[in-house]
MDTraj code that builds the backbone (N, CA, C; nanometers):
import mdtraj as md
import numpy as np

residues = "HIS ARG ASP LEU HIS SER PHE PRO THR ARG ARG SER SER ASP LEU LEU PHE ILE LEU LYS GLY THR GLY ILE GLU CYS PRO VAL PHE SER ILE GLN ARG ASP PRO ARG LEU TYR PRO ASP PRO LEU ARG PHE ASP PRO ASP ARG PHE VAL SER GLU ARG VAL GLY ASP ARG ASP PRO LEU HIS PHE LEU ALA PHE GLY ALA GLY PRO ARG GLY CYS VAL ALA GLN LYS TYR ALA MET THR CYS LEU THR GLN CYS LEU VAL HIS LEU LEU THR ALA PHE GLU PHE PHE PRO THR ALA GLU THR LYS ASP LEU ILE PRO LEU ALA SER GLY PRO SER GLY MET LEU THR ALA LYS ASP VAL TRP VAL GLY PHE LYS SER VAL GLU ALA".split()
xyz = np.array([
    [-0.4501, 2.0442, -3.1165],
    [-0.3071, 2.0406, -3.1312],
    [-0.2597, 1.8985, -3.1065],
    [-0.1779, 1.8421, -3.1950],
    [-0.1440, 1.7009, -3.1856],
    [-0.0444, 1.6681, -3.0743],
    [0.0215, 1.7680, -3.0149],
    [0.1137, 1.7415, -2.9046],
    [0.0450, 1.7458, -2.7687],
    [-0.0858, 1.7694, -2.7671],
    [-0.1597, 1.7732, -2.6418],
    [-0.2469, 1.6495, -2.6292],
    [-0.2562, 1.5970, -2.5099],
    [-0.3453, 1.4856, -2.4816],
    [-0.4428, 1.5327, -2.3754],
    [-0.5674, 1.4968, -2.3882],
    [-0.6646, 1.5409, -2.2880],
    [-0.7133, 1.4214, -2.2073],
    [-0.7401, 1.4466, -2.0813],
    [-0.7889, 1.3448, -1.9904],
    [-0.9106, 1.4001, -1.9190],
    [-1.0182, 1.3252, -1.9122],
    [-1.1341, 1.3751, -1.8375],
    [-1.1020, 1.3814, -1.6887],
    [-1.1522, 1.4832, -1.6231],
    [-1.1381, 1.4935, -1.4787],
    [-1.2655, 1.4394, -1.4165],
    [-1.2820, 1.4537, -1.2861],
    [-1.4017, 1.4020, -1.2197],
    [-1.5290, 1.4645, -1.2758],
    [-1.5214, 1.5898, -1.3175],
    [-1.6375, 1.6528, -1.3817],
    [-1.6198, 1.6363, -1.5319],
    [-1.7142, 1.5761, -1.5964],
    [-1.6998, 1.5452, -1.7386],
    [-1.6872, 1.6699, -1.8251],
    [-1.7282, 1.7865, -1.7736],
    [-1.7190, 1.9086, -1.8531],
    [-1.5776, 1.9653, -1.8529],
    [-1.4923, 1.9216, -1.7603],
    [-1.3554, 1.9728, -1.7522],
    [-1.2596, 1.8763, -1.8193],
    [-1.1584, 1.9310, -1.8844],
    [-1.0509, 1.8496, -1.9402],
    [-0.9189, 1.9043, -1.8899],
    [-0.8261, 1.8162, -1.8638],
    [-0.6923, 1.8539, -1.8221],
    [-0.6011, 1.8285, -1.9406],
    [-0.5303, 1.9294, -1.9863],
    [-0.4421, 1.9145, -2.1017],
    [-0.2981, 1.9015, -2.0551],
    [-0.2296, 1.8008, -2.1088],
    [-0.0915, 1.7732, -2.0715],
    [-0.0084, 1.7667, -2.1990],
    [0.1024, 1.8380, -2.1996],
    [0.1896, 1.8380, -2.3164],
    [0.2504, 1.7008, -2.3382],
    [0.2609, 1.6593, -2.4623],
    [0.3218, 1.5315, -2.4962],
    [0.4642, 1.5282, -2.4413],
    [0.5020, 1.4176, -2.3788],
    [0.6359, 1.4020, -2.3234],
    [0.6490, 1.4488, -2.1794],
    [0.5423, 1.5040, -2.1244],
    [0.5461, 1.5491, -1.9858],
    [0.5467, 1.4279, -1.8926],
    [0.6363, 1.4267, -1.7971],
    [0.6403, 1.3183, -1.6991],
    [0.5292, 1.3362, -1.5971],
    [0.4640, 1.2271, -1.5622],
    [0.3560, 1.2307, -1.4644],
    [0.3854, 1.1269, -1.3567],
    [0.3760, 1.1667, -1.2322],
    [0.3967, 1.0743, -1.1217],
    [0.2732, 1.0722, -1.0335],
    [0.2459, 0.9580, -0.9790],
    [0.1343, 0.9423, -0.8854],
    [0.1929, 0.9370, -0.7446],
    [0.1534, 1.0271, -0.6554],
    [0.2114, 1.0301, -0.5206],
    [0.1526, 0.9210, -0.4303],
    [0.1857, 0.7957, -0.4598],
    [0.1295, 0.6809, -0.3890],
    [0.1563, 0.6898, -0.2390],
    [0.2800, 0.7241, -0.2012],
    [0.3155, 0.7330, -0.0595],
    [0.2238, 0.8316, 0.0122],
    [0.1995, 0.9461, -0.0486],
    [0.1140, 1.0486, 0.0130],
    [-0.0326, 1.0060, 0.0160],
    [-0.0799, 0.9445, -0.0902],
    [-0.2201, 0.9006, -0.0956],
    [-0.2479, 0.8000, 0.0153],
    [-0.1560, 0.7065, 0.0335],
    [-0.1775, 0.6001, 0.1313],
    [-0.1517, 0.6454, 0.2750],
    [-0.1107, 0.7694, 0.2930],
    [-0.0933, 0.8259, 0.4273],
    [-0.1786, 0.9510, 0.4472],
    [-0.2784, 0.9662, 0.3631],
    [-0.3691, 1.0807, 0.3721],
    [-0.4706, 1.0550, 0.4831],
    [-0.4724, 1.1385, 0.5884],
    [-0.5652, 1.1141, 0.6995],
    [-0.7125, 1.1249, 0.6607],
    [-0.7439, 1.1872, 0.5478],
    [-0.8834, 1.1906, 0.5020],
    [-0.9273, 1.0535, 0.4513],
    [-0.8325, 0.9747, 0.4038],
    [-0.8628, 0.8407, 0.3524],
    [-0.8383, 0.7330, 0.4576],
    [-0.7326, 0.7513, 0.5351],
    [-0.6934, 0.6553, 0.6375],
    [-0.6738, 0.7302, 0.7688],
    [-0.7758, 0.7353, 0.8550],
    [-0.7592, 0.8047, 0.9834],
    [-0.6385, 0.7501, 1.0602],
    [-0.5620, 0.8404, 1.1196],
    [-0.4403, 0.8048, 1.1930],
    [-0.3526, 0.7140, 1.1054],
    [-0.3066, 0.7663, 0.9913],
    [-0.2436, 0.6819, 0.8888],
    [-0.1159, 0.6107, 0.9298],
    [-0.0446, 0.6598, 1.0313],
    [0.0799, 0.5942, 1.0702],
    [0.0600, 0.4826, 1.1711],
    [-0.0621, 0.4662, 1.2201],
    [-0.0911, 0.3590, 1.3159],
    [-0.1122, 0.2281, 1.2407],
    [-0.0536, 0.1209, 1.2910],
    [-0.0751, -0.0110, 1.2320],
    [-0.2182, -0.0536, 1.2614],
    [-0.2980, -0.0709, 1.1571],
    [-0.4395, -0.1046, 1.1737],
    [-0.4834, -0.1989, 1.0617],
    [-0.4641, -0.3298, 1.0800],
    [-0.5038, -0.4249, 0.9759],
    [-0.6529, -0.4197, 0.9442],
    [-0.7342, -0.3703, 1.0389],
    [-0.8782, -0.3621, 1.0138],
    [-0.9138, -0.2631, 0.9040],
    [-0.8183, -0.1807, 0.8614],
    [-0.8435, -0.0891, 0.7485],
    [-0.8809, -0.1672, 0.6223],
    [-0.8408, -0.2934, 0.6181],
    [-0.8554, -0.3706, 0.4961],
    [-0.9595, -0.4815, 0.5057],
    [-1.0460, -0.4763, 0.6072],
    [-1.1562, -0.5722, 0.6124],
    [-1.2588, -0.5324, 0.5071],
    [-1.3344, -0.6288, 0.4597],
    [-1.4267, -0.6074, 0.3472],
    [-1.5176, -0.4871, 0.3659],
    [-1.5721, -0.4720, 0.4859],
    [-1.6687, -0.3643, 0.5086],
    [-1.6053, -0.2268, 0.4892],
    [-1.4800, -0.2112, 0.5309],
    [-1.4147, -0.0808, 0.5210],
    [-1.3546, -0.0573, 0.3829],
    [-1.3104, -0.1627, 0.3178],
    [-1.2534, -0.1475, 0.1844],
    [-1.3610, -0.1015, 0.0860],
    [-1.4824, -0.1507, 0.1028],
    [-1.5911, -0.1141, 0.0130],
    [-1.6262, 0.0326, 0.0166],
    [-1.5895, 0.1023, 0.1246],
    [-1.6186, 0.2445, 0.1368],
    [-1.5163, 0.3327, 0.0660],
    [-1.4054, 0.2759, 0.0214],
    [-1.2970, 0.3528, -0.0400],
    [-1.2900, 0.3290, -0.1898],
    [-1.2394, 0.4273, -0.2584],
    [-1.2071, 0.4134, -0.4001],
    [-1.0931, 0.3122, -0.4105],
    [-1.0997, 0.2138, -0.5002],
    [-0.9932, 0.1132, -0.5094],
    [-0.8566, 0.1736, -0.5434],
    [-0.8546, 0.2947, -0.5990],
    [-0.7270, 0.3564, -0.6330],
    [-0.6602, 0.4249, -0.5145],
    [-0.7191, 0.4143, -0.3958],
    [-0.6557, 0.4713, -0.2771],
    [-0.5507, 0.3784, -0.2197],
    [-0.5451, 0.2546, -0.2654],
    [-0.4400, 0.1619, -0.2242],
    [-0.3778, 0.1049, -0.3504],
    [-0.2548, 0.1456, -0.3791],
    [-0.1923, 0.1112, -0.5069],
    [-0.0675, 0.0249, -0.4914],
    [-0.0730, -0.0717, -0.4038],
    [0.0454, -0.1556, -0.3818],
    [0.0916, -0.2253, -0.5096],
    [-0.0005, -0.2570, -0.5980],
    [0.0341, -0.3288, -0.7211],
    [0.0051, -0.2459, -0.8462],
    [-0.0183, -0.1172, -0.8291],
    [-0.0550, -0.0358, -0.9438],
    [-0.2019, -0.0564, -0.9763],
    [-0.2425, -0.0075, -1.0919],
    [-0.3831, -0.0193, -1.1302],
    [-0.3964, -0.0095, -1.2815],
    [-0.5099, -0.0532, -1.3279],
    [-0.5406, -0.0400, -1.4705],
    [-0.4638, -0.1392, -1.5551],
    [-0.4576, -0.1123, -1.6864],
    [-0.3953, -0.2076, -1.7783],
    [-0.2457, -0.2275, -1.7550],
    [-0.1823, -0.1363, -1.6848],
    [-0.0387, -0.1512, -1.6583],
    [-0.0108, -0.1939, -1.5137],
    [-0.1136, -0.2376, -1.4451],
    [-0.0967, -0.2877, -1.3088],
    [-0.0212, -0.4197, -1.3097],
    [0.0228, -0.4631, -1.1963],
    [0.1009, -0.5862, -1.1829],
    [0.0184, -0.7076, -1.2259],
    [0.0699, -0.7836, -1.3225],
    [-0.0029, -0.9006, -1.3715],
    [0.0001, -1.0153, -1.2705],
    [0.0930, -1.0099, -1.1759],
    [0.1065, -1.1183, -1.0783],
    [0.0445, -1.0826, -0.9431],
    [-0.0433, -0.9816, -0.9393],
    [-0.1008, -0.9383, -0.8128],
    [-0.1722, -1.0516, -0.7404],
    [-0.2573, -1.1246, -0.8081],
    [-0.3325, -1.2318, -0.7416],
    [-0.2398, -1.3427, -0.6942],
    [-0.1407, -1.3759, -0.7742],
    [-0.0439, -1.4786, -0.7341],
    [0.0343, -1.4326, -0.6109],
    [0.0809, -1.3072, -0.6108],
    [0.1564, -1.2538, -0.4969],
    [0.0708, -1.2532, -0.3711],
    [-0.0539, -1.2115, -0.3822],
    [-0.1409, -1.2082, -0.2649],
    [-0.1683, -1.3490, -0.2124],
    [-0.1832, -1.4463, -0.3028],
    [-0.2048, -1.5852, -0.2613],
    [-0.0814, -1.6379, -0.1874],
    [0.0382, -1.6104, -0.2416],
    [0.1618, -1.6547, -0.1757],
    [0.1776, -1.5897, -0.0391],
    [0.1516, -1.4594, -0.0306],
    [0.1635, -1.3898, 0.0976],
    [0.0624, -1.4422, 0.1987],
    [-0.0588, -1.4692, 0.1534],
    [-0.1619, -1.5219, 0.2436],
    [-0.1199, -1.6581, 0.2974],
    [-0.0696, -1.7453, 0.2106],
    [-0.0251, -1.8764, 0.2552],
    [0.0906, -1.8663, 0.3533],
    [0.1819, -1.7759, 0.3276],
    [0.2956, -1.7555, 0.4174],
    [0.2472, -1.7063, 0.5536],
    [0.1575, -1.6086, 0.5551],
    [0.1046, -1.5565, 0.6819],
    [0.0275, -1.6631, 0.7592],
    [-0.0535, -1.7422, 0.6894],
    [-0.1281, -1.8493, 0.7564],
    [-0.0310, -1.9455, 0.8231],
    [0.0722, -1.9834, 0.7522],
    [0.1704, -2.0756, 0.8089],
    [0.2375, -2.0152, 0.9321],
    [0.2838, -1.8903, 0.9210],
    [0.3519, -1.8257, 1.0335],
    [0.2591, -1.8068, 1.1533],
    [0.1364, -1.7607, 1.1269],
    [0.0442, -1.7309, 1.2367],
    [-0.0114, -1.8562, 1.3040],
    [-0.0106, -1.9687, 1.2347],
    [-0.0553, -2.0927, 1.2990],
    [0.0601, -2.1634, 1.3697],
    [0.1833, -2.1341, 1.3313],
    [0.2987, -2.2013, 1.3904],
    [0.3637, -2.1217, 1.5038],
    [0.3426, -1.9889, 1.5055],
    [0.4113, -1.9045, 1.6031],
    [0.3168, -1.8038, 1.6664],
    [0.3515, -1.7647, 1.7893],
    [0.2848, -1.6534, 1.8572],
    [0.3819, -1.5356, 1.8514],
    [0.3347, -1.4199, 1.8077],
    [0.4185, -1.3011, 1.7955],
    [0.3818, -1.2019, 1.9051],
    [0.4821, -1.1309, 1.9572],
    [0.4563, -1.0341, 2.0644],
    [0.5656, -0.9276, 2.0631],
    [0.5343, -0.8078, 2.1168],
    [0.6362, -0.7024, 2.1237],
    [0.7407, -0.7352, 2.2296],
    [0.8606, -0.6852, 2.2088],
    [0.9688, -0.7017, 2.3050],
    [1.0060, -0.5639, 2.3604],
    [1.1018, -0.5597, 2.4507],
    [1.1479, -0.4312, 2.5054],
    [1.2075, -0.3433, 2.3953],
    [1.2616, -0.4054, 2.2913],
    [1.3232, -0.3295, 2.1811],
    [1.2224, -0.2876, 2.0741],
    [1.1009, -0.3404, 2.0780],
    [1.0005, -0.3093, 1.9763],
    [0.9594, -0.1621, 1.9871],
    [0.9618, -0.0924, 1.8741],
    [0.9242, 0.0488, 1.8716],
    [0.7788, 0.0625, 1.8279],
    [0.7110, 0.1668, 1.8785],
    [0.5723, 0.1922, 1.8376],
    [0.5648, 0.2350, 1.6916],
    [0.6580, 0.3191, 1.6497],
    [0.6659, 0.3625, 1.5104],
    [0.7975, 0.3149, 1.4523],
    [0.7921, 0.2544, 1.3363],
    [0.9116, 0.2033, 1.2712],
    [0.9539, 0.3045, 1.1662],
    [1.0736, 0.3635, 1.1802],
    [1.1170, 0.4611, 1.0801],
    [1.1428, 0.3926, 0.9464],
    [1.0942, 0.4554, 0.8405],
    [1.1118, 0.4024, 0.7056],
    [1.2033, 0.4948, 0.6270],
    [1.2805, 0.4369, 0.5380],
    [1.3686, 0.5153, 0.4515],
    [1.3532, 0.4644, 0.3095],
    [1.3727, 0.5516, 0.2148],
    [1.3644, 0.5123, 0.0746],
    [1.4959, 0.4477, 0.0347],
    [1.4881, 0.3261, -0.0166],
    [1.6070, 0.2542, -0.0606],
    [1.6464, 0.2940, -0.2016],
    [1.7529, 0.2348, -0.2558],
    [1.8020, 0.2713, -0.3885],
    [1.7002, 0.2474, -0.4999],
    [1.6106, 0.1512, -0.4814],
    [1.5114, 0.1228, -0.5855],
    [1.3851, 0.2074, -0.5684],
    [1.3822, 0.2906, -0.4644],
    [1.2622, 0.3692, -0.4368],
    [1.1674, 0.2995, -0.3408],
    [1.1952, 0.1723, -0.3107],
    [1.1120, 0.0982, -0.2168],
    [1.1442, 0.1436, -0.0743],
    [1.0427, 0.1411, 0.0118],
    [1.0648, 0.1773, 0.1514],
    [1.1281, 0.0612, 0.2249],
    [1.2237, 0.0927, 0.3102],
    [1.2903, -0.0104, 0.3887],
    [1.2862, 0.0283, 0.5362],
    [1.2952, -0.0692, 0.6218],
    [1.2994, -0.0470, 0.7663],
    [1.4185, -0.1234, 0.8220],
    [1.4821, -0.0663, 0.9225],
    [1.5941, -0.1334, 0.9882],
    [1.5586, -0.1534, 1.1348],
    [1.6181, -0.2537, 1.1940],
    [1.6013, -0.2805, 1.3370],
    [1.4552, -0.2948, 1.3775],
    [1.3843, -0.3841, 1.3108],
    [1.2464, -0.4147, 1.3479],
    [1.2519, -0.5342, 1.4420],
    [1.2133, -0.5130, 1.5670],
    [1.2220, -0.6164, 1.6686],
    [1.0829, -0.6689, 1.7015],
    [1.0704, -0.8002, 1.7011],
    [0.9458, -0.8649, 1.7412],
    [0.9823, -0.9997, 1.8026],
    [0.9133, -1.0356, 1.9094],
    [0.9367, -1.1652, 1.9710],
    [0.8426, -1.2696, 1.9138],
    [0.8851, -1.3939, 1.9141],
    [0.7980, -1.5015, 1.8693],
    [0.8364, -1.6312, 1.9389],
    [0.7380, -1.7165, 1.9551],
    [0.7648, -1.8480, 2.0107],
    [0.6746, -1.9489, 1.9410],
    [0.7184, -2.0706, 1.9381],
    [0.6447, -2.1770, 1.8713],
    [0.5141, -2.2055, 1.9447],
    [0.4088, -2.2268, 1.8690],
    [0.2799, -2.2612, 1.9258],
    [0.2742, -2.4126, 1.9378],
    [0.2440, -2.4605, 2.0563],
    [0.2332, -2.6048, 2.0766],
    [0.1039, -2.6550, 2.0126],
    [0.1122, -2.7635, 1.9387],
    [-0.0039, -2.8178, 1.8704],
    [-0.0962, -2.8912, 1.9647],
])
top = md.Topology()
chain = top.add_chain()
for i, resn in enumerate(residues, 1):
    res = top.add_residue(resn, chain, resSeq=i)
    for name in ("N", "CA", "C"):
        top.add_atom(name, md.element.get_by_symbol(name[0]), res)
traj = md.Trajectory(xyz[None], top)
C-alpha cells in the first residue's frame, strides 16, 4: 500500500508500519532520564560522559543535537565553543555551593519547548594566578 512506510525494528524479521502523515515524536527527555540507561538520572554526574562510560551506551541515548542526516550541522562547532568557554571559566574561577544552592534544580518547559531553570545559585571567586 503506497500510504504505508515500513521501518525495520531491532529484529530484522519484524517491520513496523506507519501511516503516511502520522506524526512521530522521540521522547528525548524520558530517554535521557531512564534509570536503566543512566543510574540515578537526576543526580549531577559529569562522569557519565567520560570515554569509558560513553562507549558502553548506544549513541542515540544522548540526543542533545539530534542524530542522523537531520542532526545539528553545527554540533562540533557548538561543542568546541562550549569547551573553550568552560576551560576559560574553570581556569579563571573556583565554583562552590552557597547556602542558597539547591541539591535539585527544578526545570520547567519554556515556550520553545526548551527546559529552563530559575534561581540557580552558585558561588565563585577569582583564582589567583
